[in-house]
C-alpha positions as CSV (number, residue, x, y, z in Angstrom):
1,M,106.3,45.7,99.1
2,N,104.0,49.4,99.1
3,R,104.9,52.3,101.3
4,S,101.4,51.6,102.9
5,L,102.4,48.1,104.2
6,A,106.0,49.5,104.9
7,R,104.9,51.7,107.2
8,Q,102.2,49.8,108.6
9,R,105.1,47.3,109.9
10,S,107.8,49.9,111.2
11,L,104.7,51.1,113.5
12,A,103.8,48.1,114.7
13,P,106.6,48.1,117.4
14,R,105.8,50.9,119.2
15,A,103.7,49.5,121.8
16,I,106.5,46.9,122.9
17,P,109.1,48.8,124.3
18,W,105.5,50.8,126.4
19,L,104.3,48.5,127.7
20,A,107.5,47.7,129.7
21,F,107.6,51.3,130.6
22,A,104.0,51.5,131.6
23,C,104.6,48.3,133.8
24,A,107.6,49.6,135.5
25,A,106.6,53.4,135.8
26,L,103.0,51.5,138.1
27,A,105.7,48.7,140.0
28,G,106.7,52.0,141.1
29,C,110.3,51.9,139.7
30,E,110.0,55.7,138.6
31,R,113.0,56.9,140.5
32,E,115.1,54.5,138.6
33,P,117.7,57.0,135.5
34,L,114.8,57.9,133.2
35,R,116.5,55.7,130.0
36,I,113.8,54.7,127.7
37,S,114.5,52.4,124.3
38,G,114.5,54.1,121.1
39,T,114.2,53.4,117.2
40,V,117.1,53.9,115.2
41,E,115.6,55.5,111.5
42,A,116.9,56.4,108.3
43,R,115.9,59.8,107.2
44,R,113.6,59.3,103.8
45,V,113.0,61.1,101.1
46,T,110.2,60.3,98.4
47,V,110.7,60.9,94.5
48,S,107.5,61.9,93.2
49,A,107.7,62.6,89.5
50,E,106.9,65.5,87.8
51,A,104.4,65.5,84.2
52,A,101.7,63.4,83.7
53,A,102.8,60.5,81.0
54,R,103.4,56.9,80.8
55,L,106.3,55.2,82.7
56,V,108.3,54.0,80.2
57,A,111.3,52.2,82.5
58,V,111.9,52.3,86.0
59,H,116.0,51.8,86.9
60,A,116.3,51.6,90.4
61,R,115.8,48.8,92.5
62,E,114.9,48.2,96.2
63,G,117.8,47.5,98.4
64,Q,119.7,49.6,95.1
65,H,122.6,52.5,96.4
66,V,122.3,55.2,94.5
67,E,124.0,58.6,94.2
68,E,123.0,62.3,94.2
69,G,121.6,62.4,90.6
70,E,121.6,59.2,89.2
71,L,118.8,58.0,86.8
72,L,116.0,56.4,88.7
73,A,113.2,56.4,86.2
74,E,112.2,57.1,82.9
75,L,108.4,58.8,81.5
76,E,107.7,58.9,78.1
77,C,108.7,61.9,76.8
78,S,108.8,62.2,72.0
79,L,106.4,64.9,72.2
80,P,108.0,67.9,74.5
81,Q,111.8,66.5,72.5
82,A,109.7,67.3,69.3
83,Q,109.0,71.0,70.7
84,R,112.5,71.4,72.2
85,T,113.8,70.3,68.0
86,E,110.7,73.5,66.7
87,G,111.5,75.2,69.5
88,A,115.9,75.6,69.4
89,A,115.0,76.1,65.5
90,R,112.9,79.6,65.8
91,V,115.8,80.2,68.6
92,R,118.5,80.2,65.6
93,E,115.9,82.7,63.7
94,A,115.9,84.8,65.3
95,E,119.9,85.4,66.5
96,A,120.5,85.3,63.2
97,R,118.1,88.4,62.1
98,L,119.6,90.3,65.3
99,A,122.8,89.5,63.8
100,L,121.3,90.5,60.5
101,L,120.3,93.5,62.0
102,R,123.1,94.5,63.7
103,A,125.7,93.9,60.7
104,G,124.4,96.6,58.8
105,S,124.4,96.6,54.9
106,R,127.2,94.3,53.2
107,K,129.5,96.6,50.8
108,Q,128.1,94.6,47.7
109,E,123.9,96.1,49.1
110,L,125.5,100.0,48.9
111,A,126.7,99.0,45.6
112,A,123.9,97.9,43.9
113,A,121.3,99.9,45.7
114,E,123.8,102.9,44.2
115,A,123.8,101.6,40.5
116,E,119.5,101.5,40.8
117,L,119.2,104.3,41.4
118,A,121.7,106.1,39.0
119,I,120.0,104.0,36.2
120,A,116.4,106.0,37.6
121,R,118.0,109.0,37.5
122,A,120.0,108.8,34.1
123,E,116.1,107.1,32.4
124,L,114.4,109.9,34.7
125,E,116.3,112.7,32.4
126,L,116.5,111.1,29.3
127,A,112.4,110.6,30.1
128,Q,112.3,114.2,30.2
129,K,114.7,115.7,28.3
130,G,113.2,114.5,25.6
131,A,114.8,112.4,22.4
132,R,118.5,113.9,21.2
133,A,119.1,115.1,17.3
134,E,120.9,112.6,17.0
135,V,118.0,109.8,17.7
136,L,116.1,111.6,15.6
137,A,118.2,111.1,12.6
138,Q,119.2,108.3,12.9
139,L,115.4,107.1,12.9
140,E,114.5,110.1,9.7
141,A,117.9,108.8,8.1
142,S,116.1,104.6,8.6
143,I,112.9,105.6,6.8
144,A,114.1,107.1,3.8
145,A,116.5,103.7,3.5
146,L,113.0,102.6,3.9
147,D,111.3,104.6,1.3
148,A,114.2,103.4,-0.9
149,R,114.0,99.3,-0.4
150,I,110.3,100.6,-1.1
151,R,110.8,101.7,-4.5
152,L,113.2,98.9,-5.1
153,A,110.8,96.5,-4.2
154,E,107.8,98.0,-6.0
155,L,109.6,96.8,-9.8
156,S,110.5,93.8,-8.6
157,A,107.1,92.5,-8.0
158,K,106.1,94.4,-11.3
159,R,108.8,93.3,-13.3
160,A,107.7,89.9,-11.7
161,E,104.4,89.9,-12.2
162,E,105.0,90.6,-15.7
163,L,107.3,87.3,-16.1
164,V,104.5,85.2,-14.9
165,G,102.0,87.0,-17.5
166,S,104.2,85.6,-21.0
167,G,105.1,82.0,-19.1
168,S,108.7,83.1,-18.2
169,A,108.8,83.2,-14.6
170,A,106.5,80.6,-12.5
171,Q,104.3,82.2,-9.7
172,A,106.7,81.9,-7.6
173,L,109.2,84.7,-8.6
174,A,105.8,87.1,-8.4
175,D,104.7,85.7,-5.1
176,Q,109.0,86.0,-3.2
177,A,108.8,89.6,-5.0
178,Q,105.7,90.6,-3.0
179,A,106.3,89.6,0.2
180,E,109.7,91.5,0.2
181,L,107.8,94.7,-0.7
182,D,105.0,94.2,1.9
183,Q,108.6,94.0,4.8
184,A,109.3,96.9,3.0
185,S,106.6,98.5,4.2
186,A,105.8,97.0,7.3
187,E,109.5,98.0,8.6
188,R,108.9,101.4,7.2
189,R,105.5,102.1,9.6
190,R,107.3,100.9,12.1
191,V,110.5,103.1,12.0
192,E,107.6,105.9,11.5
193,A,105.7,105.5,14.7
194,E,109.3,105.1,16.6
195,L,109.9,108.6,15.6
196,A,106.7,109.9,15.9
197,E,107.1,108.8,19.5
198,A,110.3,110.5,20.0
199,R,109.9,114.1,18.8
200,A,106.8,113.8,20.8
201,G,109.1,112.8,23.8
202,A,107.0,110.6,27.0
203,R,104.1,110.4,27.9
204,P,102.6,112.1,31.3
205,E,102.7,108.9,32.9
206,E,105.5,107.3,32.0
207,L,107.5,110.0,33.5
208,E,105.2,109.8,36.9
209,A,106.9,106.2,36.5
210,L,109.8,107.0,36.4
211,E,110.0,109.9,39.0
212,Q,108.5,107.2,41.3
213,R,111.0,104.5,40.8
214,Q,113.6,107.7,41.6
215,V,112.3,107.9,44.7
216,Q,112.0,104.4,45.6
217,A,115.6,103.8,45.0
218,S,117.2,107.3,46.5
219,E,115.0,105.1,50.4
220,R,116.0,102.2,49.4
221,L,119.9,103.7,49.0
222,E,118.7,105.3,52.2
223,L,118.4,102.8,54.2
224,L,121.0,100.5,53.5
225,R,123.1,103.5,54.8
226,E,121.6,103.6,57.9
227,G,121.4,100.8,58.6
228,A,119.1,98.9,60.8
229,R,115.8,101.3,63.1
230,P,116.3,101.7,67.3
231,E,112.7,99.4,66.7
232,E,113.3,97.0,64.9
233,L,116.5,96.1,66.5
234,A,114.4,96.2,70.1
235,A,112.0,94.2,68.0
236,A,114.2,91.8,67.6
237,E,115.7,91.2,70.6
238,A,111.9,91.4,71.9
239,A,111.6,87.7,69.7
240,L,114.9,86.3,70.3
241,A,113.7,87.0,74.3
242,T,110.4,85.5,73.7
243,A,111.7,82.3,72.0
244,Q,114.9,81.3,74.2
245,G,112.0,82.2,77.4
246,A,109.8,79.0,75.5
247,L,113.0,76.9,74.6
248,A,113.3,77.2,78.3
249,A,110.1,75.9,79.2
250,I,110.4,72.5,76.8
251,E,113.9,72.2,78.3
252,E,112.0,71.9,81.9
253,L,109.3,69.5,80.6
254,V,111.8,67.6,79.2
255,R,114.1,67.5,82.0
256,R,110.9,66.6,84.1
257,C,110.6,63.1,81.9
258,R,114.0,61.7,83.6
259,I,113.5,61.1,87.5
260,V,117.0,61.3,89.2
261,A,117.8,61.0,92.5
262,P,117.8,63.2,94.8
263,V,120.2,62.6,97.4
264,A,122.7,59.8,97.7
265,G,121.3,56.5,100.0
266,A,119.8,53.2,99.4
267,V,116.1,52.3,97.9
268,E,113.5,51.5,100.4
269,V,110.3,51.3,98.6
270,V,109.6,51.3,94.9
271,D,106.0,51.9,94.2
272,V,105.3,52.1,89.9
273,E,106.3,49.5,87.2
274,P,106.5,49.8,83.5
275,G,103.6,51.0,81.8
276,E,101.6,52.9,85.0
277,L,100.2,56.5,83.9
278,V,101.5,58.9,86.7
279,V,101.0,62.3,87.4
280,P,102.7,65.1,88.5
281,G,103.4,64.1,92.9
282,T,102.8,60.7,92.2
283,P,105.3,58.8,94.4
284,V,107.4,56.6,92.5
285,L,110.3,55.7,95.0
286,A,112.0,56.6,98.3
287,I,115.3,56.4,99.3
288,A,117.3,55.9,102.7
289,R,119.5,59.0,103.4
290,E,123.0,58.1,103.4
291,G,124.8,58.8,106.7
292,V,121.6,61.4,108.3
293,L,120.0,58.8,111.0
294,R,118.0,59.8,114.0
295,V,116.3,58.4,117.2
296,R,112.7,57.9,117.2
297,T,111.3,57.1,120.9
298,Y,108.2,58.1,123.5
299,A,108.6,60.1,127.1
300,P,106.1,60.2,129.4
301,Q,104.2,63.5,130.3
302,H,106.4,64.1,133.1
303,V,109.1,64.9,131.4
304,I,108.2,66.5,127.9
305,G,107.6,69.6,130.9
306,E,110.9,69.5,130.6
307,L,112.7,69.1,127.5
308,A,113.1,71.6,125.4
309,V,114.3,71.2,121.3
310,N,118.0,71.1,120.1
311,E,118.4,69.6,123.9
312,K,121.3,66.9,123.9
313,L,120.7,63.6,125.3
314,P,122.5,60.2,125.4
315,V,121.8,57.5,122.7
316,I,123.4,54.3,124.5
317,V,123.8,51.6,121.6
318,D,123.7,48.2,122.4
319,G,126.9,46.4,123.1
320,H,128.7,49.5,123.7
321,P,127.7,51.4,127.1
322,G,131.0,52.8,127.1
323,Q,130.4,55.3,124.3
324,P,126.8,57.2,123.8
325,L,126.6,58.7,120.9
326,E,124.8,62.5,121.1
327,G,121.3,62.9,120.0
328,R,119.6,66.7,119.4
329,V,116.1,67.0,120.3
330,E,115.0,67.6,116.7
331,R,111.2,67.7,117.6
332,I,107.9,67.1,120.4
333,W,104.8,65.9,118.7
334,D,102.4,67.7,120.3
335,E,99.7,64.3,120.2
336,P,100.0,61.7,122.6
337,E,100.0,57.8,122.2
338,F,98.7,55.2,124.4
339,T,96.3,57.4,125.9
340,A,93.2,56.5,128.2
341,G,90.1,56.3,128.0
342,N,88.9,59.0,130.9
343,V,92.8,60.1,132.6
344,Q,92.0,61.0,136.6
345,T,94.5,59.3,138.6
346,P,98.8,59.7,138.4
347,E,98.6,56.2,137.1
348,D,96.3,57.3,134.3
349,R,98.8,60.1,133.6
350,M,101.8,58.2,133.2
351,L,100.4,56.4,130.3
352,L,100.4,59.6,128.1
353,V,103.8,59.1,126.2
354,Y,104.7,61.5,123.3
355,R,107.3,61.3,120.5
356,V,110.2,62.2,120.3
357,D,113.1,62.4,117.9
358,L,116.0,62.9,117.7
359,E,118.9,64.1,115.6
360,L,122.4,61.7,115.8
361,A,125.8,63.2,115.4
362,P,127.4,61.3,112.3
363,S,129.3,58.9,113.1
364,S,131.2,55.7,112.0
365,D,131.9,54.7,115.5
366,P,130.1,52.4,117.4
367,P,128.0,51.0,113.8
368,L,124.4,51.7,113.8
369,R,122.1,50.6,110.6
370,P,118.4,51.9,110.8
371,G,116.3,49.2,112.7
372,S,118.5,48.8,115.4
373,N,117.6,49.2,119.2
374,V,119.1,52.3,121.5
375,V,118.2,53.5,124.9
376,V,117.9,57.3,125.1
377,D,119.0,58.9,128.8
378,F,116.1,61.7,129.5
379,E,118.6,62.1,132.9
380,R,121.3,63.4,131.9
381,G,120.3,65.8,128.8
382,T,121.9,69.2,128.5
383,R,121.1,72.7,126.9
């Protein structure tokens, strides 16, 4: 049964007791104690969807008792769940970066930076001073040794050519001797160039590059010793807060995929079926709150003028006339019902009635159920 039909059925019996009341009033019975029938109602809580998605499951059924927080229905939630996984990873990343900045540099990093600076300084110093005397002497000695090797290779090559010419040796012997001569000559040219470079010293561009390398190594070591700057820490903390806020928003989306009971009570109406597309505010079901009851009744116009909100009236339950319950006037409605088209006579005015809602004090004796009929004693009201 949908909610509109249920409401029509619940409102249908209103006119019956009031036709009898009006007839009794017109017959001259207005001096009798003013006791008017009413209907016991449960307080209904409408549970609505909080997200736009397709309904994948409905776990509650009409008439079922549910506890507060119990799962009633579920919406399709694959996208928010994937976004939650991504958001959680971003939070962990931001936390790790902030922790690294707060912890500062490790001893191994400092030692490596110090070693890098020492090497840069040594290379620059060596380049600025030029080659040491022992290096130059070693290069000159290498050239002298190569000169002797070349002379020997030249003699070997000449001898091999003579043997080949006389037919005493194969051409391969001459080729091998020439190769050794060529190798010794090339090695001498290389060492000679190295000696010239050592005597000339480092070029200006090489010195500039070495100086720049030393500056960079020194700055890196200084940064490691000082640790993170306040601006870097503030930026890391802001990034973490942003990631946490985004994750909280996604967690809220995931929460809205689960529709739970806001109160304990009985499920009165289920308005949806699995597979339906709902939007925020779409009624999903209605719950009659457990143990919280009220009485709906209608009072004539002359009673409303003397009635006040929070006034207490006896409520008599059928079969228990000696055990009246206490009802507190919760609301007096402004618009009358059963109004005549042209109100001119006192009799017409008696047909004007106003809805009155009373809150019942909690009680288990006598027992009450929604839909029960009771009588409200308007003559014995107290403030």
